[in-house]
N, C-alpha and C positions, 0 to 999 in steps of 0.2 A: 739902811740899817742892816747889819749882818747878824746872823745867828750861828753860833758854833754848833754843828750837828754831828760831828764825829771827832774822836781823839786825833791829834796830830802832833808832830814834833819837827823841830828844825834846829840845826846847830850840832855842836859836839862838846865833849868835855876836855878838849885840847886847850893848851895855854892860849890866852887872849881870845877865847870864844865863850859862848854861852849855849847851853842846851835848854831849849824852851819846849815844854810839853803842855798842850792845851787839852782840857777835858771838858766836855759839855756838862752843864748843870741846868736845873730848872730855873725859870726866869726869877722866881722868888729868892733864889740863893745869892744872886748878885755876883760880884767879882771877888775872888779870893786869890791872893798871890802868895805862894810859898817859895821863899828865896833862900838858897844856900850859896855862900861865897867865902873865900878866904879873906876877902876885904869887906865883909859885911858891915863891920863897925864903922869903917871910914866912908864907904860908898853905897851902902845898902839903901839909904833913902833916895839917892840919885837913880840907882838901878830901878827901884820900885816906881819912881816918878816917870821914867821913860816907858816902862811897861804900861802903866796906867794911862799915860798920854796917848800911846798908840791905840789902846783899846777905845778910849774916848773918841779919837779921830775916826775910827772905823765904825762907831756906833754900836759897839758891843757892850752889853750891860749885864751879861751873865756868863761866867766862865771860871774854871779853876785853872790857874797858871802855876806850873811848877818850873822854876828857873834855877838851873845849876850853873852859876857863873864861875868863870876861870880868868877874870881880868879883862872882860870884853869892854871895848869902847862903846859909847852911846850909839854911834852909827851901826855897830855890829848888833847891838841889842835890838835896835829898831828893825834892821834887816831880818833878823831871825824871827822876830814877832810877826812881821808882815808875811814871811814865808809860811809860818805855822798857821796863821789866820787863813791865808789862801788855800791851804790844804784842808782846813777843817770847816770852813764856813759855807753857808748858802746865802746868796743875796736874796733879799726880800723883793718879790716881784709885785709891782703895783699895777693893778688892772685898770 
């Protein structure tokens, strides 16, 4: 299980990319995704699904995600999420 302990970002606002900003929140706040995209009406649900899927796979259950999409493919969204998580997270140590 991972915990987001500091703000981080990955990506750019260039064409075909996505800027992901992760901000830690208290455990009771859960996951909140704020998404902006010129293709929000057509692909917003899919972009949100990819973001949520990566968070679930990494065991993250409390974070604020700000995503500024510029036409990124799913693989790019996934890569940017993983990079932002790596920069922001602390792995839970089991004793």
